[in-house]
Backbone bond lengths (Angstrom), bond angles and torsions (degrees), N, CA, C in turn:
res aa  C-N    CA-C-N  psi(-1)  N-CA   C-N-CA  omega(-1)  CA-C   N-CA-C  phi
1 M - - - 1.394 - - 1.486 113.43 -
2 A 1.282 118.32 131.74 1.473 121.59 175.98 1.502 110.34 -74.82
3 I 1.271 116.81 146.54 1.444 121.71 179.18 1.485 108.84 -117.85
4 P 1.340 119.27 79.97 1.436 126.04 -176.99 1.587 113.23 -78.40
5 F 1.312 117.67 94.96 1.484 118.38 174.77 1.445 108.78 -92.03
6 D 1.317 112.87 147.12 1.424 121.11 168.07 1.479 110.92 -117.03
7 D 1.364 111.39 95.75 1.512 118.23 -173.01 1.493 110.68 -100.04
8 S 1.339 115.39 31.59 1.476 121.10 -178.81 1.512 112.54 -61.89
9 T 1.274 111.69 141.15 1.556 117.05 172.84 1.455 107.65 -110.93
10 A 1.267 121.64 21.02 1.498 123.54 177.99 1.540 110.08 -61.87
11 P 1.311 117.37 152.80 1.452 116.68 178.81 1.489 113.69 -64.46
12 A 1.337 117.20 148.98 1.440 121.62 175.56 1.477 109.34 -60.53
13 P 1.354 111.99 164.19 1.518 118.00 -178.93 1.513 112.07 -64.45
14 D 1.437 115.99 -18.45 1.468 115.37 -178.26 1.586 110.84 -79.87
15 G 1.348 115.48 -3.67 1.504 119.39 179.34 1.448 118.02 74.09
16 R 1.270 115.18 12.33 1.516 120.55 -178.77 1.537 112.38 -84.46
17 G 1.306 116.51 -4.98 1.424 120.93 176.16 1.531 115.55 84.51
18 R 1.321 114.63 7.37 1.500 118.38 175.00 1.539 109.77 -67.15
19 P 1.362 117.94 144.84 1.456 115.72 174.97 1.371 112.60 -69.38
20 A 1.386 117.15 149.51 1.449 122.26 174.62 1.508 111.08 -64.15
21 S 1.289 118.86 163.83 1.466 124.08 178.37 1.456 107.81 -70.88
22 L 1.361 114.46 155.62 1.450 124.85 170.24 1.488 108.49 -88.54
23 R 1.362 117.90 135.59 1.460 119.29 -177.56 1.474 112.26 -135.36
24 F 1.378 118.59 154.44 1.460 127.11 167.85 1.469 104.41 -139.99
25 S 1.364 114.44 139.08 1.491 118.22 171.11 1.488 106.38 -143.96
26 A 1.311 112.55 153.71 1.524 125.11 177.21 1.516 109.88 -152.35
27 V 1.275 112.85 156.02 1.569 119.01 174.39 1.459 102.58 -131.94
28 W 1.438 109.21 159.73 1.510 114.64 175.79 1.540 100.27 -142.14
29 E 1.397 110.20 158.48 1.462 122.40 177.00 1.505 110.84 -92.49
30 A 1.386 116.77 -38.83 1.428 125.38 175.54 1.392 108.46 -143.99
31 A 1.377 120.06 178.28 1.510 121.08 -178.35 1.469 110.80 -76.41
32 E 1.339 112.11 62.54 1.557 116.83 -174.72 1.530 110.90 -100.48
33 T 1.341 117.54 -25.01 1.448 121.84 -179.42 1.532 109.96 -80.28
34 P 1.301 118.11 125.24 1.503 118.92 179.05 1.535 106.49 -59.70
35 V 1.310 111.37 141.21 1.475 118.65 177.65 1.475 109.05 -62.59
36 A 1.389 116.91 -29.43 1.483 117.81 179.99 1.576 113.00 -61.79
37 D 1.340 115.40 -26.26 1.430 114.95 176.13 1.528 113.92 -68.02
38 F 1.350 117.91 -32.36 1.419 120.58 174.98 1.541 110.98 -70.94
39 R 1.303 118.68 -39.71 1.518 124.98 172.76 1.518 106.99 -52.26
40 H 1.395 114.92 -52.98 1.387 118.91 -175.65 1.523 111.62 -61.28
41 A 1.240 118.97 -39.30 1.540 122.07 174.88 1.366 112.50 -62.17
42 A 1.343 123.98 -42.01 1.492 126.45 173.10 1.476 110.16 -57.39
43 R 1.427 117.09 -49.31 1.412 120.13 -172.09 1.555 110.96 -69.31
44 A 1.338 117.16 -32.56 1.453 123.42 179.39 1.606 106.95 -69.70
45 L 1.316 113.00 -48.49 1.489 117.61 -179.33 1.489 113.61 -57.13
46 L 1.327 113.35 -43.94 1.531 116.76 -179.22 1.500 110.64 -73.73
47 A 1.274 119.83 -31.31 1.485 123.00 175.53 1.528 110.33 -59.74
48 L 1.440 116.21 -43.11 1.399 120.97 172.06 1.450 116.71 -49.42
49 A 1.344 113.12 -38.77 1.480 120.78 -178.43 1.480 119.20 -88.32
50 G 1.381 110.05 4.77 1.582 118.09 178.74 1.501 114.18 88.83
51 H 1.318 116.45 23.25 1.511 122.21 172.98 1.495 107.40 -108.51
52 P 1.375 119.54 88.41 1.461 119.34 -178.96 1.456 116.94 -56.92
53 P 1.358 119.31 149.35 1.489 125.92 -173.73 1.609 111.28 -54.18
54 G 1.281 116.04 -36.20 1.480 118.72 -178.14 1.559 114.68 -75.75
55 H 1.295 119.45 -10.19 1.507 120.78 178.58 1.498 108.99 -80.15
56 R 1.301 109.63 154.06 1.459 120.36 -177.92 1.519 115.23 -57.47
57 V 1.352 116.54 -40.12 1.477 120.22 179.39 1.515 110.57 -57.49
58 S 1.396 117.16 -43.45 1.463 118.64 -178.52 1.505 108.66 -71.36
59 Q 1.312 121.66 -36.44 1.501 121.52 -178.85 1.566 108.33 -69.22
60 D 1.352 116.43 -36.20 1.501 117.71 177.84 1.444 110.98 -64.21
61 A 1.420 115.76 -42.49 1.487 122.07 -178.73 1.563 107.27 -62.51
62 Q 1.274 116.98 -41.61 1.522 118.22 -179.18 1.454 110.22 -66.87
63 L 1.352 120.53 -36.65 1.464 121.22 177.51 1.459 114.27 -64.85
64 V 1.386 114.41 -41.50 1.509 119.07 177.00 1.554 113.38 -63.17
65 V 1.301 114.83 -42.74 1.427 123.63 179.71 1.609 109.09 -62.41
66 T 1.291 113.05 -45.74 1.463 120.15 176.51 1.550 110.35 -59.25
67 E 1.234 120.94 -48.85 1.478 124.39 -177.43 1.505 111.19 -66.15
68 L 1.301 119.88 -44.03 1.479 122.98 -174.10 1.581 107.23 -71.22
69 V 1.269 118.78 -47.35 1.474 123.16 -179.03 1.541 107.51 -63.39
70 T 1.337 117.29 -43.89 1.523 116.40 -178.74 1.444 112.61 -67.28
71 N 1.284 118.03 -34.98 1.506 121.45 172.38 1.570 109.55 -61.33
72 A 1.323 117.68 -44.54 1.466 116.82 179.46 1.517 110.42 -64.69
73 Y 1.260 122.90 -39.14 1.385 126.84 178.27 1.497 111.19 -63.20
74 R 1.302 115.70 -50.19 1.402 124.57 -175.51 1.574 113.79 -68.82
75 H 1.269 116.65 -42.31 1.544 117.53 -170.37 1.567 111.86 -110.03
76 A 1.371 115.79 -2.16 1.437 115.36 176.75 1.534 110.28 -148.03
77 P 1.376 114.40 66.39 1.441 115.62 -178.93 1.539 114.51 -54.17
78 G 1.299 118.53 148.63 1.437 116.95 -175.50 1.495 111.28 122.94
79 P 1.330 113.75 -162.21 1.493 118.29 -176.60 1.519 109.29 -68.37
80 G 1.374 115.31 151.87 1.423 122.19 173.91 1.432 111.48 -165.56
81 G 1.317 119.30 -171.60 1.517 121.80 -179.29 1.411 107.92 -171.44
82 I 1.371 113.53 163.45 1.422 126.21 -176.24 1.505 108.68 -135.00
83 L 1.353 118.55 138.78 1.433 126.53 171.13 1.476 109.57 -128.01
84 L 1.320 118.08 122.28 1.456 124.49 175.39 1.512 104.71 -111.05
85 E 1.276 116.58 123.99 1.569 119.70 -178.72 1.478 105.44 -133.94
86 L 1.325 113.38 125.23 1.483 121.02 -179.87 1.592 103.79 -105.06
87 S 1.298 113.14 126.36 1.495 117.68 179.19 1.519 113.73 -63.06
88 P 1.362 116.22 153.96 1.395 121.81 173.65 1.536 109.89 -50.47
89 G 1.259 122.26 130.82 1.452 122.78 -174.46 1.544 114.52 93.00
90 G 1.328 113.66 -18.69 1.482 118.60 171.42 1.536 113.71 76.75
91 S 1.378 120.39 26.85 1.427 118.67 -174.21 1.556 112.56 -104.41
92 L 1.292 118.65 -3.49 1.451 123.20 -177.08 1.544 110.65 -145.05
93 L 1.297 119.45 129.29 1.465 123.05 179.19 1.491 103.66 -117.38
94 S 1.348 110.36 122.02 1.545 118.35 176.43 1.551 104.52 -98.70
95 I 1.346 117.02 131.81 1.385 124.97 -175.40 1.537 104.29 -120.86
96 T 1.314 119.78 112.81 1.465 123.39 179.30 1.510 108.95 -121.63
97 V 1.404 111.90 125.93 1.433 116.61 -178.39 1.608 103.68 -122.42
98 R 1.312 115.02 125.93 1.514 122.50 -178.89 1.471 104.71 -104.04
99 D 1.329 116.68 140.66 1.451 121.95 170.78 1.480 110.16 -142.18
100 G 1.296 117.54 172.18 1.501 121.59 -175.11 1.550 113.57 -91.58
101 S 1.271 122.48 7.52 1.433 122.21 -180.00 1.577 108.88 -96.03
102 P 1.374 114.61 135.40 1.478 112.63 176.96 1.474 113.65 -87.31
103 R 1.338 114.48 -1.40 1.647 121.68 179.82 1.565 104.90 -69.45
104 P 1.350 114.18 131.18 1.508 114.72 172.83 1.498 111.47 -70.95
105 P 1.302 115.12 157.23 1.547 120.53 171.64 1.493 109.37 -57.27
106 V 1.298 116.56 143.56 1.458 123.44 -179.20 1.580 105.62 -116.18
107 L 1.379 110.40 122.68 1.425 116.78 174.85 1.561 108.57 -88.54
108 R 1.245 111.93 114.41 1.503 119.56 -165.22 1.588 101.10 -81.25
109 E 1.379 113.37 154.89 1.421 119.15 -180.00 1.615 107.85 -68.37
110 E 1.297 112.63 143.04 1.485 119.68 -176.08 1.537 108.86 -64.10
111 D 1.339 115.72 131.81 1.487 122.63 179.39 1.521 105.51 -156.15
112 A 1.319 113.87 102.79 1.397 121.32 -176.53 1.568 113.86 -67.04
113 R 1.343 113.16 -12.99 1.479 116.38 178.80 1.495 114.80 -90.30
114 R 1.298 112.23 -11.59 1.526 118.52 179.79 1.478 110.24 -78.86
115 A 1.312 119.33 135.58 1.495 120.94 -179.57 1.514 113.72 -73.78
116 G 1.295 119.73 -31.03 1.454 121.46 179.68 1.488 113.35 -130.46
117 G 1.309 117.32 -176.11 1.493 120.43 176.80 1.517 108.34 90.53
118 H 1.279 122.84 17.77 1.514 119.67 -178.08 1.530 111.26 -108.06
119 G 1.370 116.48 -4.09 1.436 119.46 -178.03 1.493 120.47 -52.99
120 L 1.306 118.08 -45.55 1.510 120.65 -177.92 1.582 108.01 -68.29
121 R 1.301 115.52 -36.22 1.480 118.57 177.03 1.570 111.86 -60.62
122 L 1.334 111.74 -44.23 1.464 117.09 177.63 1.545 112.29 -61.25
123 V 1.360 116.74 -42.63 1.423 122.72 176.97 1.469 110.42 -61.22
124 G 1.349 114.31 -41.95 1.481 114.95 179.78 1.579 113.09 -66.39
125 L 1.233 118.02 -31.13 1.388 123.48 179.73 1.502 113.05 -72.27
126 L 1.344 114.58 -34.34 1.465 117.34 -172.95 1.595 110.38 -93.82
127 C 1.288 114.74 -24.10 1.524 120.00 -174.36 1.537 114.63 -106.63
128 E 1.268 119.41 156.34 1.424 121.02 170.23 1.569 107.85 -94.28
129 R 1.222 116.38 136.33 1.461 123.87 177.85 1.559 118.37 48.10
130 P 1.364 120.65 51.72 1.488 116.46 174.82 1.489 104.95 -60.20
131 D 1.385 115.58 142.70 1.416 118.06 -175.87 1.510 107.31 -153.16
132 H 1.293 117.72 174.06 1.436 124.01 176.13 1.440 113.41 -138.88
133 K 1.300 126.54 154.10 1.411 128.22 175.33 1.469 109.40 -142.96
134 D 1.378 114.23 144.61 1.483 117.16 175.58 1.443 111.89 -70.76
135 V 1.266 120.04 145.91 1.444 124.69 174.82 1.532 105.42 -131.21
136 E 1.279 121.29 171.52 1.419 125.65 -172.54 1.519 112.19 -62.03
137 T 1.333 116.82 -31.66 1.431 120.30 -174.88 1.483 112.57 -107.67
138 G 1.355 121.48 6.65 1.407 124.90 -179.99 1.556 111.23 154.77
139 K 1.329 114.34 -113.18 1.492 120.60 -176.54 1.459 113.53 -146.72
140 E 1.319 117.62 158.75 1.383 123.22 167.67 1.581 110.11 -124.15
141 V 1.303 113.18 130.73 1.479 120.16 -179.61 1.551 103.02 -105.52
142 V 1.322 117.99 122.72 1.420 124.29 178.54 1.540 116.06 -118.42
143 A 1.383 115.44 129.03 1.390 119.77 -178.60 1.549 104.99 -127.77
144 R 1.344 116.51 135.26 1.459 121.67 176.48 1.485 109.89 -115.82
145 L 1.370 114.25 122.23 1.468 124.60 -171.69 1.532 105.56 -108.99
146 R 1.316 119.12 117.97 1.393 125.77 177.74 1.618 103.01 -75.33
147 L 1.319 116.93 132.57 1.491 119.26 -174.18 1.556 102.50 -111.81
148 R 1.265 113.03 103.14 1.525 118.31 175.08 1.531 105.73 -90.63
149 Q 1.274 117.07 148.64 1.484 127.07 172.83 1.549 101.85 -62.76
150 S 1.318 119.22 136.79 1.446 122.73 174.00 1.539 108.04 -135.41
151 T 1.280 111.64 165.85 1.514 117.94 179.82 1.498 115.61 -96.21
152 G 1.357 113.30 0.59 1.409 119.26 179.80 1.428 120.76 142.48
């Protein structure tokens, strides 16, 4: 998998001189790329913006990426993609996962005895306004993670 980062510091289109956002994107044909590769991409992208891998915000982002990509692999086999976009200033990470299924994600009833099915609940607890939208070839699930500075 190629890891195309855009770490440009060019001024934003509004001309105010803010740095452009940092981005990572990748596509897959089938569930062939290890989920760990996408966690690594999130970790590396955040490290470029000053959020070290050992800090909670980086770990939270890696968990959200893992859950969303795993859901896409499990419930919508076939082509998909991911876009990680860090806002200028590095305070918000947008995680978008596209898959080929038109079915919306299902938030399962809470059951502490169940071994799986907790991923979307975790994403909802960590992110503000996780959402999905229909696209021509399936759906996009979008989660926005506020990145607070942390001490470790």
